[in-house]
Every structure is written in C-alpha cells, then in structure tokens.
BALOBA-1460 file (C-alpha; in Angstrom, 3 decimals):
// residues 261
<rec num="1" residu="m" x="0.097" y="0.023" z="-0.108"/>
<rec num="2" residu="q" x="3.035" y="2.406" z="0.676"/>
<rec num="3" residu="i" x="4.427" y="1.620" z="-2.816"/>
<rec num="4" residu="r" x="1.461" y="2.811" z="-4.721"/>
<rec num="5" residu="p" x="1.952" y="6.553" z="-3.927"/>
<rec num="6" residu="v" x="5.623" y="6.371" z="-4.812"/>
<rec num="7" residu="v" x="4.802" y="4.777" z="-8.155"/>
<rec num="8" residu="r" x="2.083" y="7.341" z="-8.926"/>
<rec num="9" residu="a" x="4.514" y="10.071" z="-7.971"/>
<rec num="10" residu="g" x="7.174" y="8.647" z="-10.206"/>
<rec num="11" residu="l" x="4.729" y="8.209" z="-13.168"/>
<rec num="12" residu="g" x="3.593" y="11.788" z="-12.594"/>
<rec num="13" residu="v" x="7.148" y="12.971" z="-12.715"/>
<rec num="14" residu="l" x="7.819" y="10.914" z="-15.767"/>
<rec num="15" residu="l" x="4.714" y="12.283" z="-17.624"/>
<rec num="16" residu="v" x="5.713" y="15.908" z="-16.823"/>
<rec num="17" residu="l" x="9.136" y="15.076" z="-18.158"/>
<rec num="18" residu="w" x="7.676" y="13.715" z="-21.301"/>
<rec num="19" residu="i" x="5.553" y="16.966" z="-21.878"/>
<rec num="20" residu="l" x="8.216" y="19.320" z="-21.036"/>
<rec num="21" residu="a" x="11.193" y="17.619" z="-22.811"/>
<rec num="22" residu="p" x="10.253" y="18.793" z="-26.425"/>
<rec num="23" residu="l" x="9.995" y="22.467" z="-24.980"/>
<rec num="24" residu="l" x="13.723" y="22.401" z="-24.134"/>
<rec num="25" residu="p" x="15.068" y="22.852" z="-27.604"/>
<rec num="26" residu="v" x="12.581" y="25.469" z="-28.135"/>
<rec num="27" residu="v" x="13.735" y="27.408" z="-25.025"/>
<rec num="28" residu="l" x="17.490" y="27.103" z="-26.217"/>
<rec num="29" residu="w" x="16.771" y="28.233" z="-29.628"/>
<rec num="30" residu="s" x="14.849" y="31.248" z="-28.073"/>
<rec num="31" residu="v" x="18.097" y="32.411" z="-26.528"/>
<rec num="32" residu="a" x="20.617" y="31.140" z="-29.222"/>
<rec num="33" residu="g" x="22.840" y="33.616" z="-30.862"/>
<rec num="34" residu="v" x="24.975" y="31.163" z="-32.866"/>
<rec num="35" residu="w" x="24.128" y="27.354" z="-32.872"/>
<rec num="36" residu="r" x="26.051" y="25.273" z="-35.259"/>
<rec num="37" residu="a" x="25.897" y="21.440" z="-35.660"/>
<rec num="38" residu="p" x="27.173" y="19.205" z="-34.104"/>
<rec num="39" residu="a" x="27.068" y="21.381" z="-30.976"/>
<rec num="40" residu="v" x="24.691" y="20.095" z="-28.253"/>
<rec num="41" residu="t" x="23.996" y="23.611" z="-26.903"/>
<rec num="42" residu="p" x="24.407" y="27.007" z="-28.603"/>
<rec num="43" residu="d" x="27.627" y="28.651" z="-29.095"/>
<rec num="44" residu="t" x="26.573" y="31.953" z="-28.121"/>
<rec num="45" residu="y" x="23.468" y="33.353" z="-26.430"/>
<rec num="46" residu="s" x="21.267" y="36.404" z="-27.235"/>
<rec num="47" residu="v" x="17.791" y="37.699" z="-26.193"/>
<rec num="48" residu="n" x="17.492" y="39.964" z="-29.023"/>
<rec num="49" residu="a" x="14.407" y="38.128" z="-30.551"/>
<rec num="50" residu="f" x="12.402" y="38.746" z="-27.410"/>
<rec num="51" residu="a" x="12.325" y="42.428" z="-28.331"/>
<rec num="52" residu="s" x="9.852" y="41.244" z="-31.191"/>
<rec num="53" residu="l" x="7.422" y="40.490" z="-28.635"/>
<rec num="54" residu="g" x="7.000" y="44.333" z="-27.674"/>
<rec num="55" residu="e" x="6.508" y="45.338" z="-31.373"/>
<rec num="56" residu="r" x="3.043" y="46.798" z="-32.312"/>
<rec num="57" residu="a" x="2.320" y="43.994" z="-34.796"/>
<rec num="58" residu="t" x="3.026" y="41.287" z="-32.294"/>
<rec num="59" residu="l" x="0.952" y="43.013" z="-29.499"/>
<rec num="60" residu="r" x="-1.977" y="43.396" z="-31.887"/>
<rec num="61" residu="a" x="-1.686" y="39.781" z="-32.897"/>
<rec num="62" residu="g" x="-1.806" y="38.760" z="-29.240"/>
<rec num="63" residu="l" x="-4.897" y="40.579" z="-28.553"/>
<rec num="64" residu="a" x="-6.422" y="39.087" z="-31.683"/>
<rec num="65" residu="s" x="-5.604" y="35.650" z="-30.349"/>
<rec num="66" residu="l" x="-6.864" y="36.499" z="-26.920"/>
<rec num="67" residu="g" x="-10.160" y="38.036" z="-28.334"/>
<rec num="68" residu="l" x="-10.609" y="35.046" z="-30.454"/>
<rec num="69" residu="g" x="-10.029" y="32.403" z="-27.763"/>
<rec num="70" residu="v" x="-12.553" y="34.154" z="-25.233"/>
<rec num="71" residu="a" x="-15.204" y="34.723" z="-28.071"/>
<rec num="72" residu="v" x="-14.960" y="31.016" z="-28.844"/>
<rec num="73" residu="a" x="-15.051" y="30.003" z="-25.350"/>
<rec num="74" residu="v" x="-17.983" y="32.205" z="-24.462"/>
<rec num="75" residu="v" x="-20.077" y="30.837" z="-27.275"/>
<rec num="76" residu="a" x="-19.113" y="27.105" z="-27.188"/>
<rec num="77" residu="t" x="-19.308" y="26.652" z="-23.434"/>
<rec num="78" residu="p" x="-23.285" y="27.382" z="-23.047"/>
<rec num="79" residu="l" x="-23.840" y="25.580" z="-26.349"/>
<rec num="80" residu="g" x="-21.902" y="22.741" z="-24.960"/>
<rec num="81" residu="f" x="-24.043" y="22.632" z="-21.665"/>
<rec num="82" residu="l" x="-27.279" y="22.696" z="-23.795"/>
<rec num="83" residu="g" x="-26.095" y="19.977" z="-25.948"/>
<rec num="84" residu="a" x="-25.185" y="17.800" z="-23.061"/>
<rec num="85" residu="l" x="-28.326" y="18.720" z="-21.242"/>
<rec num="86" residu="a" x="-30.362" y="17.565" z="-24.245"/>
<rec num="87" residu="a" x="-28.229" y="14.307" z="-24.656"/>
<rec num="88" residu="q" x="-29.000" y="13.561" z="-20.969"/>
<rec num="89" residu="s" x="-32.751" y="14.611" z="-21.022"/>
<rec num="90" residu="l" x="-33.578" y="12.664" z="-24.346"/>
<rec num="91" residu="p" x="-34.161" y="8.834" z="-23.797"/>
<rec num="92" residu="g" x="-32.417" y="5.932" z="-25.729"/>
<rec num="93" residu="r" x="-31.650" y="6.520" z="-29.307"/>
<rec num="94" residu="r" x="-32.492" y="10.131" z="-29.090"/>
<rec num="95" residu="g" x="-29.894" y="10.757" z="-26.730"/>
<rec num="96" residu="r" x="-27.114" y="8.718" z="-28.327"/>
<rec num="97" residu="a" x="-27.990" y="10.599" z="-31.710"/>
<rec num="98" residu="v" x="-27.447" y="13.885" z="-30.016"/>
<rec num="99" residu="d" x="-24.215" y="12.708" z="-28.499"/>
<rec num="100" residu="l" x="-23.151" y="11.502" z="-32.030"/>
<rec num="101" residu="i" x="-23.979" y="14.835" z="-33.570"/>
<rec num="102" residu="l" x="-21.931" y="16.840" z="-30.814"/>
<rec num="103" residu="l" x="-18.798" y="14.484" z="-31.421"/>
<rec num="104" residu="a" x="-19.228" y="14.539" z="-35.269"/>
<rec num="105" residu="p" x="-16.748" y="17.545" z="-35.748"/>
<rec num="106" residu="l" x="-13.876" y="15.491" z="-34.187"/>
<rec num="107" residu="a" x="-14.426" y="13.057" z="-37.185"/>
<rec num="108" residu="i" x="-14.199" y="15.793" z="-39.641"/>
<rec num="109" residu="p" x="-10.534" y="16.907" z="-40.842"/>
<rec num="110" residu="p" x="-10.428" y="20.880" z="-39.738"/>
<rec num="111" residu="f" x="-9.086" y="21.731" z="-43.388"/>
<rec num="112" residu="a" x="-12.260" y="20.009" z="-44.911"/>
<rec num="113" residu="l" x="-14.491" y="21.650" z="-42.308"/>
<rec num="114" residu="v" x="-12.977" y="25.110" z="-43.317"/>
<rec num="115" residu="l" x="-13.120" y="24.665" z="-46.944"/>
<rec num="116" residu="g" x="-16.702" y="23.561" z="-46.816"/>
<rec num="117" residu="a" x="-17.898" y="26.468" z="-44.775"/>
<rec num="118" residu="n" x="-15.802" y="29.145" z="-46.174"/>
<rec num="119" residu="t" x="-17.832" y="29.588" z="-49.649"/>
<rec num="120" residu="t" x="-20.905" y="29.695" z="-47.459"/>
<rec num="121" residu="l" x="-19.714" y="32.431" z="-45.202"/>
<rec num="122" residu="l" x="-18.336" y="34.447" z="-48.131"/>
<rec num="123" residu="r" x="-21.727" y="34.277" z="-49.925"/>
<rec num="124" residu="l" x="-23.213" y="35.445" z="-46.618"/>
<rec num="125" residu="h" x="-20.738" y="38.234" z="-46.382"/>
<rec num="126" residu="v" x="-19.966" y="37.240" z="-42.689"/>
<rec num="127" residu="p" x="-17.263" y="39.443" z="-41.233"/>
<rec num="128" residu="a" x="-13.774" y="37.742" z="-41.009"/>
<rec num="129" residu="f" x="-13.731" y="37.659" z="-37.180"/>
<rec num="130" residu="a" x="-17.098" y="36.253" z="-36.843"/>
<rec num="131" residu="g" x="-16.723" y="33.712" z="-39.659"/>
<rec num="132" residu="v" x="-13.609" y="32.382" z="-37.754"/>
<rec num="133" residu="v" x="-15.523" y="32.271" z="-34.416"/>
<rec num="134" residu="l" x="-18.342" y="30.409" z="-36.081"/>
<rec num="135" residu="i" x="-15.926" y="27.789" z="-37.410"/>
<rec num="136" residu="l" x="-13.936" y="27.177" z="-34.178"/>
<rec num="137" residu="v" x="-17.226" y="27.054" z="-32.112"/>
<rec num="138" residu="v" x="-18.065" y="23.995" z="-34.132"/>
<rec num="139" residu="t" x="-14.567" y="22.619" z="-33.380"/>
<rec num="140" residu="a" x="-14.636" y="23.292" z="-29.668"/>
<rec num="141" residu="l" x="-18.211" y="22.016" z="-29.299"/>
<rec num="142" residu="p" x="-17.365" y="18.388" z="-28.600"/>
<rec num="143" residu="y" x="-14.866" y="19.434" z="-25.907"/>
<rec num="144" residu="t" x="-17.148" y="21.554" z="-23.976"/>
<rec num="145" residu="a" x="-20.069" y="19.010" z="-24.429"/>
<rec num="146" residu="f" x="-17.842" y="16.218" z="-23.215"/>
<rec num="147" residu="m" x="-16.975" y="18.052" z="-20.107"/>
<rec num="148" residu="y" x="-20.624" y="18.854" z="-19.217"/>
<rec num="149" residu="r" x="-21.705" y="15.231" z="-20.155"/>
<rec num="150" residu="s" x="-19.220" y="13.881" z="-17.751"/>
<rec num="151" residu="a" x="-20.628" y="16.288" z="-15.137"/>
<rec num="152" residu="l" x="-24.082" y="15.539" z="-15.678"/>
<rec num="153" residu="a" x="-23.667" y="11.903" z="-15.517"/>
<rec num="154" residu="a" x="-22.471" y="12.177" z="-11.841"/>
<rec num="155" residu="y" x="-25.000" y="15.180" z="-11.052"/>
<rec num="156" residu="e" x="-27.354" y="14.531" z="-8.185"/>
<rec num="157" residu="n" x="-30.677" y="16.230" z="-8.759"/>
<rec num="158" residu="q" x="-31.695" y="15.703" z="-4.973"/>
<rec num="159" residu="f" x="-29.691" y="18.992" z="-4.286"/>
<rec num="160" residu="e" x="-31.946" y="20.976" z="-6.446"/>
<rec num="161" residu="d" x="-35.072" y="19.043" z="-4.800"/>
<rec num="162" residu="v" x="-33.816" y="20.096" z="-1.273"/>
<rec num="163" residu="a" x="-33.205" y="23.675" z="-2.349"/>
<rec num="164" residu="r" x="-36.939" y="23.920" z="-3.764"/>
<rec num="165" residu="t" x="-38.255" y="22.147" z="-0.595"/>
<rec num="166" residu="l" x="-36.509" y="25.041" z="1.276"/>
<rec num="167" residu="g" x="-38.413" y="27.519" z="-0.491"/>
<rec num="168" residu="a" x="-35.859" y="28.550" z="-3.257"/>
<rec num="169" residu="h" x="-36.906" y="30.110" z="-6.443"/>
<rec num="170" residu="p" x="-35.869" y="28.522" z="-9.871"/>
<rec num="171" residu="r" x="-33.207" y="31.330" z="-10.369"/>
<rec num="172" residu="q" x="-31.887" y="30.803" z="-6.835"/>
<rec num="173" residu="v" x="-31.607" y="26.920" z="-7.545"/>
<rec num="174" residu="i" x="-29.736" y="27.598" z="-10.711"/>
<rec num="175" residu="r" x="-27.363" y="30.312" z="-9.144"/>
<rec num="176" residu="h" x="-26.707" y="28.760" z="-5.818"/>
<rec num="177" residu="v" x="-26.914" y="24.899" z="-6.642"/>
<rec num="178" residu="r" x="-26.388" y="24.192" z="-10.160"/>
<rec num="179" residu="v" x="-23.888" y="26.729" z="-11.069"/>
<rec num="180" residu="p" x="-21.433" y="25.898" z="-8.230"/>
<rec num="181" residu="l" x="-21.849" y="22.215" z="-8.658"/>
<rec num="182" residu="l" x="-20.976" y="22.422" z="-12.406"/>
<rec num="183" residu="a" x="-18.291" y="25.012" z="-11.969"/>
<rec num="184" residu="t" x="-15.414" y="22.778" z="-12.322"/>
<rec num="185" residu="a" x="-17.028" y="21.389" z="-15.780"/>
<rec num="186" residu="t" x="-17.601" y="25.004" z="-16.971"/>
<rec num="187" residu="a" x="-14.018" y="25.992" z="-16.157"/>
<rec num="188" residu="r" x="-12.410" y="22.975" z="-18.000"/>
<rec num="189" residu="g" x="-14.740" y="23.356" z="-21.009"/>
<rec num="190" residu="f" x="-14.195" y="27.155" z="-21.178"/>
<rec num="191" residu="f" x="-10.389" y="26.477" z="-21.004"/>
<rec num="192" residu="l" x="-10.472" y="23.834" z="-23.904"/>
<rec num="193" residu="a" x="-12.582" y="26.113" z="-25.918"/>
<rec num="194" residu="f" x="-10.269" y="28.879" z="-25.284"/>
<rec num="195" residu="l" x="-7.414" y="26.921" z="-26.404"/>
<rec num="196" residu="v" x="-9.253" y="25.933" z="-29.746"/>
<rec num="197" residu="g" x="-9.443" y="29.868" z="-30.701"/>
<rec num="198" residu="w" x="-6.110" y="30.660" z="-29.167"/>
<rec num="199" residu="g" x="-3.960" y="28.155" z="-31.140"/>
<rec num="200" residu="d" x="-5.810" y="27.905" z="-34.373"/>
<rec num="201" residu="y" x="-4.073" y="28.558" z="-37.583"/>
<rec num="202" residu="v" x="-5.965" y="26.801" z="-40.465"/>
<rec num="203" residu="a" x="-9.384" y="28.608" z="-39.928"/>
<rec num="204" residu="t" x="-7.776" y="32.000" z="-39.177"/>
<rec num="205" residu="l" x="-5.721" y="31.956" z="-42.356"/>
<rec num="206" residu="l" x="-8.539" y="30.703" z="-44.746"/>
<rec num="207" residu="v" x="-11.655" y="32.150" z="-43.367"/>
<rec num="208" residu="g" x="-9.823" y="35.259" z="-42.073"/>
<rec num="209" residu="g" x="-8.590" y="35.927" z="-45.630"/>
<rec num="210" residu="g" x="-5.695" y="38.054" z="-44.402"/>
<rec num="211" residu="q" x="-7.744" y="40.335" z="-42.509"/>
<rec num="212" residu="l" x="-7.190" y="38.740" z="-39.038"/>
<rec num="213" residu="t" x="-3.498" y="38.246" z="-37.779"/>
<rec num="214" residu="t" x="-3.023" y="36.184" z="-34.784"/>
<rec num="215" residu="l" x="0.001" y="34.747" z="-32.999"/>
<rec num="216" residu="p" x="-0.051" y="31.287" z="-34.549"/>
<rec num="217" residu="m" x="-0.265" y="33.199" z="-38.059"/>
<rec num="218" residu="l" x="2.780" y="35.263" z="-37.174"/>
<rec num="219" residu="l" x="4.540" y="31.844" z="-36.004"/>
<rec num="220" residu="g" x="3.747" y="30.071" z="-39.303"/>
<rec num="221" residu="a" x="5.140" y="33.124" z="-41.334"/>
<rec num="222" residu="a" x="8.425" y="32.922" z="-39.283"/>
<rec num="223" residu="a" x="8.830" y="29.301" z="-39.477"/>
<rec num="224" residu="s" x="8.183" y="29.195" z="-43.207"/>
<rec num="225" residu="s" x="11.248" y="31.198" z="-44.047"/>
<rec num="226" residu="t" x="14.915" y="30.350" z="-43.105"/>
<rec num="227" residu="g" x="17.339" y="31.900" z="-40.709"/>
<rec num="228" residu="n" x="14.485" y="32.815" z="-38.305"/>
<rec num="229" residu="e" x="14.843" y="29.891" z="-35.877"/>
<rec num="230" residu="q" x="15.486" y="32.444" z="-32.797"/>
<rec num="231" residu="l" x="12.223" y="34.386" z="-33.701"/>
<rec num="232" residu="t" x="10.209" y="31.169" z="-34.333"/>
<rec num="233" residu="a" x="11.291" y="29.942" z="-30.840"/>
<rec num="234" residu="v" x="10.126" y="33.322" z="-29.195"/>
<rec num="235" residu="l" x="6.837" y="33.101" z="-30.882"/>
<rec num="236" residu="s" x="6.424" y="29.575" z="-30.182"/>
<rec num="237" residu="l" x="6.861" y="30.333" z="-26.530"/>
<rec num="238" residu="s" x="4.573" y="33.295" z="-26.730"/>
<rec num="239" residu="v" x="1.746" y="30.907" z="-27.889"/>
<rec num="240" residu="i" x="2.577" y="28.193" z="-25.420"/>
<rec num="241" residu="i" x="3.314" y="30.013" z="-22.034"/>
<rec num="242" residu="p" x="-0.039" y="32.119" z="-21.597"/>
<rec num="243" residu="p" x="-2.235" y="29.006" z="-21.656"/>
<rec num="244" residu="v" x="0.175" y="27.257" z="-19.256"/>
<rec num="245" residu="i" x="-0.062" y="30.103" z="-16.826"/>
<rec num="246" residu="i" x="-3.656" y="30.065" z="-16.952"/>
<rec num="247" residu="l" x="-3.779" y="26.294" z="-16.290"/>
<rec num="248" residu="a" x="-1.214" y="26.732" z="-13.366"/>
<rec num="249" residu="a" x="-3.317" y="29.762" z="-11.905"/>
<rec num="250" residu="f" x="-6.344" y="27.438" z="-11.623"/>
<rec num="251" residu="g" x="-4.845" y="23.979" z="-11.198"/>
<rec num="252" residu="i" x="-2.234" y="24.559" z="-8.431"/>
<rec num="253" residu="p" x="-4.798" y="26.069" z="-5.948"/>
<rec num="254" residu="a" x="-7.011" y="23.052" z="-6.573"/>
<rec num="255" residu="l" x="-4.334" y="20.526" z="-6.050"/>
<rec num="256" residu="t" x="-3.150" y="22.427" z="-3.069"/>
<rec num="257" residu="r" x="-6.751" y="22.123" z="-1.664"/>
<rec num="258" residu="k" x="-6.992" y="18.655" z="-2.268"/>
<rec num="259" residu="a" x="-3.638" y="17.884" z="-0.586"/>
<rec num="260" residu="v" x="-4.647" y="19.856" z="2.504"/>
<rec num="261" residu="a" x="-8.071" y="18.134" z="2.799"/>
C-alpha cells in the first residue's frame, strides 16, 4: 500500500518530463545567438529576438488571439451545456443521436470543415472575425459538451429538490446549486474552448482571408522562412506560455486544496 503513492508520484514526474522535454530545444533556440551542428548547446546566447514581443504588430496579434479564444469559449461553453443537457434528457436512441452529433466535428478534418464552410460564409458576407469564431465554435463544441456530459452523469438532482423544498426559486436554484456544482466542468470546458481559438491557424488563415492576424499566423510566417529559428522559438513560447500560466493559476490552488483536505 505504501508503494502505490511512490509509483504514482514517479509516473507523474515521468509524464511531466515527457511533456516538457520537447520544449527544451525551443527554449534553447529562443536564446541562441549562434548554434552550429554538431554542438549540443548554443555557441553564443542572445535575447534580441524577445524584443519582437513588444512590437506593435505582435501585440495586436496577441490581442487578436486573446479575443478569438475568449469569443470561442464564451459561445461554445453554454452551447456545450445545452447539448449535453439535451443528450441526457432525451431517452435511448435520441440521446445517443445527440451525442453523435456533438462529437461529429472530431471526425471531420479541420481543413475540410473550413473549406466546406468558407464558401457559404463568403456568400453571406460574414465578417472575418465572426466567420472564424463560427467555425471554431463547431470545433470546440465536442470538448465543452464532453465536459458537461461527464459532469451531468454524476450530477445529483436531490440537491435541487432540497433547495426547492426549502423555498428557493428556480433562479436561486440555478445560481446557488447548479452553477456551483457544475463550476469545475464549466472551467474545464471554457479553457479547452479557449485553447481552440487561441492556437488556431487553419481557420484563421483561410476564413480570415488575411484580415485577421494572430500569434499562430505570425509563428507560421516565421517558421516558413529560413534563418528565423530564434524568432520562431520566441513566438512559439508566446503561444505556449499564456495557456500554461492560466492552467497553473487554476490547477495549482485546486491541487493544494486537495492535498490539504
């Protein structure tokens, strides 16, 4: 029984190392002035490429990525809840059919989805930002719906019944019972939907039509040319680090509370 916590801790450390190991070359490239093969580490170091993060174009791209991620999350999260609620409420095959519809975007290649919808969006004269959001909401919907589907499967309706017995109004039940009990699923679904909008490249490039520039688009432009390894690494970190900070800000306090409990 005492070995199990040690094994779990060891597996957790290995998992973290497995995830972080690919980031080590990116970090080294971001501070590499000169790095010639077959040297294992850079020959010289420089932080000049980090100055690009303060340029107006990069800041605008960061704000565009942030706005896109938030917009996708704001729309996809409640839609995921409604879809999961419908799948749970409908009996038998109807509920399974709703589940299948909600998960269908995962089976469609993003490139095919974008090309199929782009023509319709152009004919309807949908603005670039709104068109990208609509496409990415479809992509993010399976993640938000799955989070709520799992939460609703373990949801106890007795809490709402008790609140109504004590005289709570429907709005009070939703505010003080349902929302707190589903807060974890809401946060997870919102975060996953945010990542879909934050890190998208294909939909932003094709549907945006050059009118919307985000950090992944700047990263793609830098990576497509030669001699920009340091700038590419810096832009890669600018795309990776903000979601990691958000995840740590929400995840570490939760883990701490569990450890204390």
